[in-house]
Structure formats: C-alpha cells, structure tokens
One Martini backbone bead per residue (centre of mass of N, CA, C, O) as a GRO file, in nm:
protein
  413
    1MET     BB    1  -1.761  -1.150  -1.302
    2ASN     BB    2  -1.484  -1.261  -1.190
    3SER     BB    3  -1.429  -1.592  -1.116
    4THR     BB    4  -1.195  -1.568  -0.915
    5ILE     BB    5  -1.334  -1.368  -0.727
    6GLU     BB    6  -1.577  -1.542  -0.658
    7GLN     BB    7  -1.415  -1.767  -0.523
    8ASP     BB    8  -1.286  -1.596  -0.301
    9VAL     BB    9  -1.547  -1.504  -0.161
   10LEU     BB   10  -1.648  -1.788  -0.077
   11THR     BB   11  -1.376  -1.824   0.120
   12ASP     BB   12  -1.375  -1.532   0.296
   13GLY     BB   13  -1.630  -1.404   0.366
   14THR     BB   14  -1.632  -1.101   0.596
   15VAL     BB   15  -1.349  -1.028   0.599
   16LEU     BB   16  -1.129  -0.750   0.664
   17LEU     BB   17  -0.834  -0.641   0.476
   18ALA     BB   18  -0.528  -0.459   0.552
   19ARG     BB   19  -0.236  -0.250   0.491
   20GLN     BB   20   0.057  -0.100   0.666
   21PRO     BB   21   0.339   0.054   0.652
   22ILE     BB   22   0.675   0.009   0.794
   23PHE     BB   23   0.934   0.230   0.859
   24ASN     BB   24   1.233   0.360   0.818
   25LYS     BB   25   1.449   0.631   0.785
   26ASN     BB   26   1.481   0.536   0.464
   27GLN     BB   27   1.192   0.435   0.363
   28ASP     BB   28   1.187   0.142   0.432
   29VAL     BB   29   1.034  -0.160   0.446
   30GLU     BB   30   0.991  -0.375   0.745
   31ALA     BB   31   0.670  -0.376   0.761
   32TYR     BB   32   0.328  -0.483   0.838
   33GLY     BB   33   0.016  -0.364   0.915
   34LEU     BB   34  -0.275  -0.525   1.024
   35MET     BB   35  -0.595  -0.476   0.909
   36TYR     BB   36  -0.909  -0.572   1.077
   37ARG     BB   37  -1.236  -0.745   1.022
   38SER     BB   38  -1.472  -0.919   1.207
   39GLU     BB   39  -1.766  -1.016   1.336
   40ASP     BB   40  -1.634  -1.038   1.653
   41GLY     BB   41  -1.344  -0.867   1.667
   42THR     BB   42  -1.136  -1.070   1.616
   43LEU     BB   43  -0.967  -1.288   1.486
   44PRO     BB   44  -0.936  -1.422   1.209
   45SER     BB   45  -1.012  -1.742   1.127
   46GLU     BB   46  -0.759  -1.792   0.948
   47PHE     BB   47  -0.553  -1.791   1.197
   48THR     BB   48  -0.701  -2.051   1.357
   49ASP     BB   49  -0.679  -2.237   1.128
   50GLU     BB   50  -0.556  -2.568   1.076
   51GLN     BB   51  -0.560  -2.545   0.740
   52ALA     BB   52  -0.344  -2.307   0.666
   53THR     BB   53  -0.479  -2.019   0.591
   54ALA     BB   54  -0.272  -1.823   0.715
   55SER     BB   55  -0.067  -1.835   0.476
   56VAL     BB   56  -0.232  -1.664   0.282
   57ILE     BB   57  -0.207  -1.401   0.437
   58MET     BB   58   0.099  -1.388   0.462
   59ASN     BB   59   0.148  -1.400   0.143
   60SER     BB   60  -0.028  -1.142   0.074
   61TYR     BB   61   0.058  -0.918   0.322
   62ALA     BB   62   0.403  -0.997   0.350
   63VAL     BB   63   0.469  -0.948   0.037
   64VAL     BB   64   0.739  -0.837  -0.171
   65ALA     BB   65   0.920  -0.661  -0.403
   66ALA     BB   66   1.284  -0.730  -0.445
   67ARG     BB   67   1.481  -0.724  -0.695
   68GLY     BB   68   1.267  -0.933  -0.839
   69GLU     BB   69   1.197  -1.052  -0.548
   70PRO     BB   70   1.060  -1.207  -0.304
   71ARG     BB   71   0.962  -1.059   0.020
   72HIS     BB   72   0.961  -1.125   0.363
   73LEU     BB   73   0.761  -0.973   0.605
   74PRO     BB   74   0.662  -0.859   0.878
   75LEU     BB   75   0.357  -0.900   1.080
   76TYR     BB   76   0.119  -0.708   1.228
   77VAL     BB   77  -0.085  -0.840   1.500
   78LYS     BB   78  -0.362  -0.808   1.664
   79LEU     BB   79  -0.391  -0.815   2.037
   80THR     BB   80  -0.551  -0.908   2.313
   81GLU     BB   81  -0.556  -0.991   2.635
   82GLY     BB   82  -0.779  -1.204   2.610
   83MET     BB   83  -0.647  -1.373   2.389
   84LEU     BB   84  -0.387  -1.445   2.543
   85LEU     BB   85  -0.517  -1.568   2.813
   86SER     BB   86  -0.698  -1.780   2.624
   87ASP     BB   87  -0.508  -1.911   2.411
   88MET     BB   88  -0.537  -1.763   2.094
   89LEU     BB   89  -0.267  -1.805   1.982
   90PRO     BB   90  -0.141  -1.839   1.691
   91ASN     BB   91   0.036  -2.062   1.468
   92LEU     BB   92   0.296  -1.869   1.383
   93PRO     BB   93   0.566  -1.755   1.241
   94LYS     BB   94   0.800  -1.598   1.435
   95GLU     BB   95   0.964  -1.438   1.198
   96ARG     BB   96   0.660  -1.314   1.069
   97VAL     BB   97   0.561  -1.202   1.362
   98ILE     BB   98   0.386  -0.929   1.540
   99PHE     BB   99   0.236  -0.871   1.836
  100GLU     BB  100  -0.028  -0.638   1.892
  101LEU     BB  101  -0.073  -0.493   2.196
  102LEU     BB  102  -0.354  -0.392   2.328
  103ARG     BB  103  -0.466  -0.141   2.518
  104GLU     BB  104  -0.578  -0.158   2.845
  105GLN     BB  105  -0.687  -0.175   3.157
  106GLY     BB  106  -0.417  -0.196   3.254
  107VAL     BB  107  -0.154  -0.418   3.407
  108SER     BB  108  -0.119  -0.738   3.453
  109LYS     BB  109   0.051  -1.006   3.573
  110GLU     BB  110  -0.064  -1.208   3.369
  111LEU     BB  111   0.027  -1.059   3.116
  112VAL     BB  112   0.330  -1.048   3.165
  113LYS     BB  113   0.365  -1.352   3.187
  114ALA     BB  114   0.255  -1.431   2.904
  115VAL     BB  115   0.458  -1.265   2.739
  116ARG     BB  116   0.716  -1.394   2.852
  117GLU     BB  117   0.659  -1.681   2.763
  118ARG     BB  118   0.639  -1.615   2.457
  119LYS     BB  119   0.916  -1.490   2.432
  120ASN     BB  120   1.071  -1.756   2.512
  121GLU     BB  121   0.947  -1.893   2.239
  122GLY     BB  122   0.996  -1.635   2.011
  123TYR     BB  123   0.807  -1.411   2.042
  124ARG     BB  124   0.666  -1.097   1.936
  125PHE     BB  125   0.612  -0.760   2.073
  126ALA     BB  126   0.374  -0.484   2.070
  127LEU     BB  127   0.318  -0.171   2.220
  128THR     BB  128   0.039   0.010   2.229
  129HIS     BB  129  -0.031   0.319   2.333
  130TYR     BB  130   0.198   0.468   2.452
  131THR     BB  131   0.216   0.718   2.747
  132GLY     BB  132   0.397   0.671   3.027
  133ASP     BB  133   0.261   0.497   3.207
  134LYS     BB  134   0.345   0.313   3.483
  135SER     BB  135   0.176   0.052   3.416
  136GLN     BB  136   0.361  -0.009   3.147
  137THR     BB  137   0.655  -0.075   3.241
  138ALA     BB  138   0.646  -0.390   3.275
  139LEU     BB  139   0.643  -0.437   2.950
  140LEU     BB  140   0.933  -0.335   2.855
  141ASP     BB  141   1.083  -0.620   2.918
  142VAL     BB  142   0.884  -0.798   2.689
  143VAL     BB  143   0.913  -0.614   2.452
  144HIS     BB  144   1.015  -0.490   2.116
  145VAL     BB  145   0.780  -0.272   2.079
  146VAL     BB  146   0.705   0.083   2.078
  147LYS     BB  147   0.393   0.260   2.048
  148ILE     BB  148   0.336   0.604   1.932
  149ASP     BB  149   0.107   0.861   1.933
  150ILE     BB  150   0.198   1.170   1.805
  151GLN     BB  151  -0.089   1.330   1.808
  152LYS     BB  152  -0.116   1.313   2.151
  153HIS     BB  153   0.161   1.482   2.163
  154THR     BB  154   0.412   1.656   2.247
  155ARG     BB  155   0.735   1.702   2.195
  156GLU     BB  156   0.817   1.680   2.493
  157GLU     BB  157   0.668   1.415   2.554
  158LEU     BB  158   0.810   1.244   2.343
  159GLN     BB  159   1.098   1.278   2.451
  160GLN     BB  160   1.046   1.153   2.728
  161MET     BB  161   0.957   0.872   2.627
  162VAL     BB  162   1.209   0.801   2.467
  163ASN     BB  163   1.410   0.829   2.705
  164PHE     BB  164   1.272   0.610   2.884
  165VAL     BB  165   1.277   0.361   2.674
  166ARG     BB  166   1.567   0.319   2.556
  167PRO     BB  167   1.701   0.125   2.788
  168TYR     BB  168   1.514  -0.132   2.681
  169HIS     BB  169   1.578  -0.207   2.384
  170VAL     BB  170   1.365  -0.085   2.186
  171ASP     BB  171   1.150  -0.024   1.938
  172ILE     BB  172   1.051   0.297   1.818
  173LEU     BB  173   0.715   0.383   1.722
  174ALA     BB  174   0.567   0.599   1.495
  175ASP     BB  175   0.242   0.706   1.500
  176LYS     BB  176   0.076   0.907   1.284
  177VAL     BB  177   0.241   0.983   1.023
  178GLU     BB  178   0.138   1.253   0.802
  179THR     BB  179   0.417   1.401   0.750
  180GLN     BB  180   0.731   1.502   0.671
  181GLU     BB  181   0.763   1.665   0.932
  182ASP     BB  182   0.700   1.438   1.124
  183PHE     BB  183   0.928   1.253   1.033
  184ARG     BB  184   1.168   1.440   1.105
  185THR     BB  185   1.098   1.477   1.403
  186CYS     BB  186   1.119   1.173   1.483
  187ILE     BB  187   1.412   1.140   1.417
  188GLU     BB  188   1.515   1.355   1.620
  189LEU     BB  189   1.382   1.199   1.876
  190GLY     BB  190   1.452   0.862   1.810
  191PHE     BB  191   1.307   0.717   1.612
  192ARG     BB  192   1.290   0.407   1.400
  193LEU     BB  193   0.982   0.390   1.343
  194PHE     BB  194   0.713   0.425   1.079
  195GLN     BB  195   0.358   0.524   1.081
  196GLY     BB  196   0.173   0.622   0.790
  197PHE     BB  197   0.077   0.888   0.534
  198PHE     BB  198   0.335   1.062   0.445
  199LEU     BB  199   0.405   0.937   0.159
  200CYS     BB  200   0.108   1.046   0.030
  201LYS     BB  201   0.234   1.337   0.065
  202PRO     BB  202   0.320   1.647  -0.024
  203GLU     BB  203   0.598   1.872  -0.099
  204VAL     BB  204   0.541   2.169  -0.198
  205VAL     BB  205   0.680   2.320  -0.496
  206THR     BB  206   0.691   2.618  -0.611
  207GLY     BB  207   0.703   2.606  -0.964
  208LYS     BB  208   0.718   2.323  -1.039
  209LYS     BB  209   0.847   2.109  -1.296
  210MET     BB  210   0.880   1.906  -1.536
  211GLY     BB  211   1.109   1.743  -1.676
  212SER     BB  212   1.250   1.680  -1.984
  213SER     BB  213   1.238   1.360  -1.952
  214LYS     BB  214   0.903   1.374  -1.980
  215ALA     BB  215   0.826   1.467  -2.270
  216LEU     BB  216   0.784   1.197  -2.419
  217ILE     BB  217   0.550   1.093  -2.243
  218LEU     BB  218   0.360   1.328  -2.299
  219GLU     BB  219   0.350   1.275  -2.603
  220LEU     BB  220   0.230   0.993  -2.576
  221LEU     BB  221  -0.029   1.069  -2.423
  222ALA     BB  222  -0.139   1.256  -2.641
  223GLU     BB  223  -0.160   1.037  -2.863
  224LEU     BB  224  -0.354   0.845  -2.698
  225GLU     BB  225  -0.589   1.073  -2.706
  226ASN     BB  226  -0.598   1.023  -3.002
  227PRO     BB  227  -0.844   0.892  -3.209
  228ASN     BB  228  -0.616   0.852  -3.463
  229ALA     BB  229  -0.448   0.655  -3.342
  230THR     BB  230  -0.177   0.427  -3.386
  231ALA     BB  231   0.052   0.189  -3.358
  232GLN     BB  232   0.256   0.343  -3.539
  233SER     BB  233   0.247   0.626  -3.404
  234VAL     BB  234   0.341   0.527  -3.130
  235GLU     BB  235   0.605   0.393  -3.216
  236GLN     BB  236   0.748   0.658  -3.317
  237ILE     BB  237   0.788   0.752  -3.020
  238VAL     BB  238   0.915   0.511  -2.861
  239ILE     BB  239   1.182   0.471  -3.042
  240ASN     BB  240   1.327   0.730  -2.905
  241ASP     BB  241   1.325   0.518  -2.649
  242PRO     BB  242   1.486   0.234  -2.573
  243VAL     BB  243   1.399   0.189  -2.280
  244MET     BB  244   1.095   0.201  -2.325
  245ALA     BB  245   1.076  -0.021  -2.535
  246TYR     BB  246   1.185  -0.244  -2.357
  247LYS     BB  247   0.976  -0.222  -2.126
  248ILE     BB  248   0.727  -0.290  -2.290
  249LEU     BB  249   0.820  -0.570  -2.380
  250ARG     BB  250   0.872  -0.682  -2.095
  251LEU     BB  251   0.586  -0.639  -1.976
  252VAL     BB  252   0.417  -0.801  -2.183
  253ASN     BB  253   0.595  -1.069  -2.099
  254SER     BB  254   0.472  -1.069  -1.829
  255ALA     BB  255   0.267  -1.154  -1.560
  256ALA     BB  256   0.076  -0.904  -1.591
  257PHE     BB  257  -0.037  -1.045  -1.876
  258ALA     BB  258  -0.008  -1.353  -1.945
  259MET     BB  259   0.142  -1.413  -2.212
  260THR     BB  260   0.234  -1.657  -2.464
  261ARG     BB  261   0.335  -1.449  -2.654
  262GLN     BB  262   0.574  -1.316  -2.847
  263ILE     BB  263   0.726  -0.995  -2.861
  264SER     BB  264   0.886  -0.796  -3.133
  265SER     BB  265   0.709  -0.524  -3.121
  266ILE     BB  266   0.542  -0.242  -3.058
  267SER     BB  267   0.306  -0.267  -3.260
  268HIS     BB  268   0.237  -0.553  -3.176
  269ALA     BB  269   0.171  -0.493  -2.881
  270ILE     BB  270  -0.053  -0.285  -2.933
  271SER     BB  271  -0.242  -0.471  -3.097
  272LEU     BB  272  -0.287  -0.678  -2.858
  273ILE     BB  273  -0.354  -0.469  -2.600
  274GLY     BB  274  -0.398  -0.179  -2.663
  275MET     BB  275  -0.429   0.154  -2.594
  276ASP     BB  276  -0.509   0.148  -2.297
  277GLN     BB  277  -0.262  -0.014  -2.198
  278VAL     BB  278  -0.048   0.181  -2.298
  279LYS     BB  279  -0.142   0.414  -2.124
  280LYS     BB  280  -0.086   0.281  -1.857
  281TRP     BB  281   0.224   0.241  -1.899
  282ALA     BB  282   0.303   0.530  -1.959
  283THR     BB  283   0.225   0.627  -1.674
  284LEU     BB  284   0.425   0.455  -1.520
  285PHE     BB  285   0.678   0.590  -1.645
  286LEU     BB  286   0.618   0.867  -1.526
  287LEU     BB  287   0.643   0.758  -1.217
  288SER     BB  288   0.892   0.611  -1.247
  289GLY     BB  289   1.209   0.689  -1.124
  290GLN     BB  290   1.199   0.877  -0.885
  291SER     BB  291   1.387   1.076  -0.718
  292GLY     BB  292   1.367   0.983  -0.374
  293LYS     BB  293   1.145   0.761  -0.415
  294PRO     BB  294   0.985   0.521  -0.287
  295VAL     BB  295   0.858   0.219  -0.389
  296GLU     BB  296   0.599   0.223  -0.212
  297LEU     BB  297   0.450   0.444  -0.365
  298THR     BB  298   0.416   0.288  -0.626
  299ARG     BB  299   0.261   0.053  -0.499
  300ILE     BB  300   0.018   0.216  -0.397
  301MET     BB  301  -0.067   0.328  -0.674
  302LEU     BB  302  -0.115   0.058  -0.812
  303MET     BB  303  -0.327  -0.052  -0.617
  304ARG     BB  304  -0.532   0.175  -0.651
  305GLY     BB  305  -0.577   0.152  -0.955
  306ARG     BB  306  -0.662  -0.150  -0.964
  307MET     BB  307  -0.902  -0.130  -0.766
  308CYS     BB  308  -1.070   0.066  -0.928
  309GLU     BB  309  -1.094  -0.117  -1.176
  310LEU     BB  310  -1.228  -0.363  -1.039
  311LEU     BB  311  -1.482  -0.222  -0.932
  312ALA     BB  312  -1.584  -0.131  -1.208
  313GLU     BB  313  -1.617  -0.417  -1.320
  314MET     BB  314  -1.817  -0.523  -1.106
  315LEU     BB  315  -2.030  -0.277  -1.177
  316GLY     BB  316  -2.028  -0.229  -1.501
  317TYR     BB  317  -1.848  -0.015  -1.597
  318GLU     BB  318  -1.723   0.196  -1.811
  319ASN     BB  319  -1.404   0.226  -1.868
  320PRO     BB  320  -1.190   0.107  -1.641
  321ILE     BB  321  -0.924   0.253  -1.720
  322ASN     BB  322  -1.008   0.529  -1.594
  323TYR     BB  323  -0.998   0.428  -1.299
  324PHE     BB  324  -0.705   0.366  -1.297
  325MET     BB  325  -0.604   0.654  -1.350
  326VAL     BB  326  -0.726   0.781  -1.102
  327GLY     BB  327  -0.583   0.610  -0.887
  328LEU     BB  328  -0.288   0.648  -0.975
  329LEU     BB  329  -0.299   0.982  -0.991
  330SER     BB  330  -0.393   1.061  -0.689
  331GLN     BB  331  -0.052   1.057  -0.611
  332LEU     BB  332   0.119   1.253  -0.791
  333ASP     BB  333   0.193   1.478  -0.588
  334ALA     BB  334   0.383   1.298  -0.413
  335MET     BB  335   0.582   1.223  -0.642
  336MET     BB  336   0.630   1.547  -0.742
  337ASP     BB  337   0.584   1.783  -0.544
  338MET     BB  338   0.287   1.893  -0.634
  339ALA     BB  339   0.023   2.052  -0.710
  340MET     BB  340  -0.247   1.907  -0.846
  341ASP     BB  341  -0.366   2.133  -1.027
  342GLU     BB  342  -0.095   2.198  -1.169
  343LEU     BB  343  -0.019   1.914  -1.265
  344LEU     BB  344  -0.276   1.853  -1.451
  345GLN     BB  345  -0.199   2.073  -1.666
  346GLN     BB  346   0.054   1.876  -1.777
  347VAL     BB  347  -0.169   1.652  -1.828
  348PRO     BB  348  -0.327   1.463  -2.094
  349LEU     BB  349  -0.645   1.458  -1.972
  350ASP     BB  350  -0.942   1.396  -1.898
  351ASP     BB  351  -1.167   1.592  -1.729
  352GLN     BB  352  -1.301   1.365  -1.558
  353ILE     BB  353  -1.042   1.265  -1.430
  354LYS     BB  354  -0.956   1.527  -1.298
  355ASP     BB  355  -1.217   1.566  -1.129
  356ALA     BB  356  -1.196   1.305  -0.963
  357ILE     BB  357  -0.926   1.380  -0.822
  358LEU     BB  358  -1.011   1.670  -0.704
  359THR     BB  359  -1.329   1.583  -0.586
  360GLU     BB  360  -1.479   1.297  -0.575
  361GLN     BB  361  -1.779   1.318  -0.739
  362ASN     BB  362  -1.789   1.138  -0.951
  363GLN     BB  363  -1.792   0.817  -1.033
  364MET     BB  364  -1.483   0.790  -1.012
  365GLY     BB  365  -1.452   0.945  -0.741
  366LYS     BB  366  -1.616   0.743  -0.567
  367ILE     BB  367  -1.426   0.509  -0.600
  368LEU     BB  368  -1.178   0.647  -0.485
  369HIS     BB  369  -1.300   0.695  -0.205
  370GLU     BB  370  -1.345   0.400  -0.132
  371VAL     BB  371  -1.048   0.309  -0.153
  372SER     BB  372  -0.934   0.503   0.058
  373LEU     BB  373  -1.097   0.394   0.296
  374TYR     BB  374  -0.991   0.107   0.285
  375GLU     BB  375  -0.686   0.164   0.324
  376HIS     BB  376  -0.755   0.303   0.621
  377GLY     BB  377  -0.990   0.129   0.765
  378ASP     BB  378  -1.271   0.299   0.689
  379TRP     BB  379  -1.541   0.104   0.671
  380ASP     BB  380  -1.795   0.265   0.788
  381ASN     BB  381  -1.777   0.502   0.543
  382MET     BB  382  -1.874   0.326   0.337
  383SER     BB  383  -2.130   0.299   0.088
  384GLY     BB  384  -2.175   0.019  -0.061
  385LEU     BB  385  -2.161  -0.067  -0.374
  386LEU     BB  386  -2.062  -0.322  -0.232
  387ASP     BB  387  -1.985  -0.583  -0.092
  388LYS     BB  388  -1.722  -0.583   0.127
  389LYS     BB  389  -1.584  -0.852   0.035
  390PHE     BB  390  -1.500  -0.742  -0.250
  391TYR     BB  391  -1.285  -0.544  -0.156
  392GLU     BB  392  -1.079  -0.742  -0.041
  393VAL     BB  393  -1.029  -0.896  -0.302
  394ALA     BB  394  -0.938  -0.652  -0.469
  395TYR     BB  395  -0.701  -0.581  -0.285
  396ARG     BB  396  -0.544  -0.849  -0.314
  397HIS     BB  397  -0.516  -0.841  -0.622
  398SER     BB  398  -0.361  -0.570  -0.626
  399MET     BB  399  -0.110  -0.665  -0.481
  400ALA     BB  400  -0.025  -0.883  -0.682
  401TRP     BB  401  -0.008  -0.701  -0.931
  402ALA     BB  402   0.200  -0.495  -0.822
  403GLN     BB  403   0.425  -0.700  -0.791
  404GLN     BB  404   0.450  -0.780  -1.088
  405VAL     BB  405   0.518  -0.498  -1.194
  406LEU     BB  406   0.772  -0.439  -1.023
  407GLU     BB  407   0.934  -0.677  -1.124
  408ALA     BB  408   0.929  -0.587  -1.423
  409LEU     BB  409   1.057  -0.307  -1.386
  410GLU     BB  410   1.324  -0.410  -1.266
  411GLU     BB  411   1.402  -0.600  -1.503
  412GLY     BB  412   1.370  -0.348  -1.721
  413SER     BB  413   1.615  -0.147  -1.597
   0.00000   0.00000   0.00000
C-alpha cells in the first residue's frame, strides 16, 4: 500500500468524510456540503482540535480549481441544537463555514437566542429540513439559508414555502434535486441554491451520436487497445491535432505526474509514462470541453476514476488502470446525454470494463459500487472490502488529484 496513504490513515482515525456540491442556477459551485460520520455521531474531532487540524479538512474539502488557481468555497458543516447550546461550536473561519442546523423536536427560545448571538459574531447558519411548520418561523430571522427537501413536498407546497420564506431575505436551497427536470422546476419556483445528484444523471437524447470532433480521440483509443501499438504509432495519431499534442505535453509536465524531467515530444512522453497512462489522458480529452457541461461534472468523474484506481491498488488487484477507466466512464452518459448502453457501443473499450459500468457485477463493478456508495454518504451499505478509514483517505487523495488535473487542463487549453 502507498506509504503516504498509510501515514494519513494513522492520523485520521475512523472518521468518514465526503462532500456534496451546492450549485447556483448557472450550475456553478457556490459551496460544498460536508457529510461526515465519527464514532460518537458528533462533529469530527478534527474540527474541535486546537492543534489546527480543522484547517486540513477545510483545505481538503472546500478548495477547488478555478481558472488554474485554487479557490476557497464555503463549507456547510452539520450542527445539532445540543452541540450549539453546549458551546461546542468550533472556532472556524467565519467566511468559510456555514453551520447547518439540524432540525430537532420544536424550536426553543434558547436555540433562537444562541443562533442570534453567533450570527452577531459573524457566523452563518442554514436551517435544514424546513417544512413550513410555524415552530420554525422564529429561526427565519436569524439564519442565512433555508434548506427544503423537495422530494417530500408537492409543487404547490414548495411554492407556498418559497413565497413565505422570501420576505426574510434568506437564500432558499433546494435539497435532493435528483434530475434536470427537478432542477428546472426549482428555478421556476424561486429557489436560488441547489443540492443533489442531478448533475450526474443524463437527459437522454434518442439517436444522439458523438460529434465528428471526437473521431480522432476514438481513433487514438482504438490504437491504444491494439496490443501491437507503439509510442511512434500513437504519436502519428496525436500529431494530427496540435491542441491535443500540446495538452499531453502540458499534462505530463504538470503536478498530476510530478515528473522532474522535461518532455520534448509525444513519443518521448509515451515512452516515459506508458500506454496505460496515455489511454487515461486520451479518455480525459474525450470527456473534457463538452459544451454546456459544468466543470464540476468533470471533477466528479475524475475523483470517481481515481478513487476506484486507488482502492484497486490497495487491494492488490491487477491492472488498476482499468478500474480508473470504469470509474471515470461510469458517468459518461451524463456528460454526453446519451443512454449508457448505446454510448459504450461507440467507445472501443474492453468488454469487462463495459460490463462493470453497466451492471456493477464483476470485480471492477463492485469497486465502482463501493465508490458510488461512499460519494453519497451511504456508508452503512458498503461491503467493507477495506477498513472504512482507507476509503476516506482514498477519497481525499482523489480530490487533490482531480484538482491538479483540472488546473493542468485549464492551463493547457
């Protein structure tokens, strides 16, 4: 196992962490919601540790690449009434955190007072599971965000709640937005923020095909599947697209590979990094630059691919590059807005990779299923191929790697 990962596990204990993006109506990420589990069900000890380990979480889970530069986004951190009233509020930077106040039985005067006091100190709060109940109204004057689970209410009920809350000048967040239709409906109803997995699901357009601009990349992928392919034969395809050639050279020299040697030619790069790595990057080029698709979808796909690869390495499975391909391409349908079975017919991939994506049944598919459960915070249903703490470390490494790749892709475009 990777020694860096071993070291991280030793310092991380058993806390599980993952993040979920919060979008505006332009599908730009405005914040991340932090999902977590610790042994006692309260805040992870890292947040209350005076040794500043909270900054590690903030910098890992609330930083993204934007125009080639790191960008710090607010992080939603769950907080119960008991935590707030017992003065367990961690000393986190006010501009970078929004405390997500979990709804409990009733709303006490003590809770409203505590939130108001913290608000006056500059902290921000989000009220979760708002239902329109009169008991929650007292909190509308002291919170900044109101979060509504759209799957639990009819359209008429949602409109009534939005109309009632709007005069309080809070941001209204639609939670559990699962489809593009949900997203459009919530925009029409007046929501400003959106959280859910709608970005990762396709709007299938019947009969849609890949554009001719992808033909060269498909030719490259086919050549990379050829057991007789050489660095020179691959180079002969790549040099037909100067932009692709430049991107490959730029990426190989980036932090994503951490090479100290300068690369002067495509064949040189291929010889150094190997056919498997070139296949990985060729697939990234197939996915990147899709018109109308938010960069966050590419980020999610990169993270999923890398996490599948890392888990395969930890488990000692052969050909971890194939696990990367499975994870990365598992959301290709959302990127292309095509049915997955039709889409995979157009991509020259090994049948086992295709089967893993479509059924999640073979060894690669089982890893994909594990990673998907982790991303959704559905930790209880994971099969436990590894101790769960290794999943969190792999997830965090995948975030960092995806950021490096996106920065390199932006710089190379």
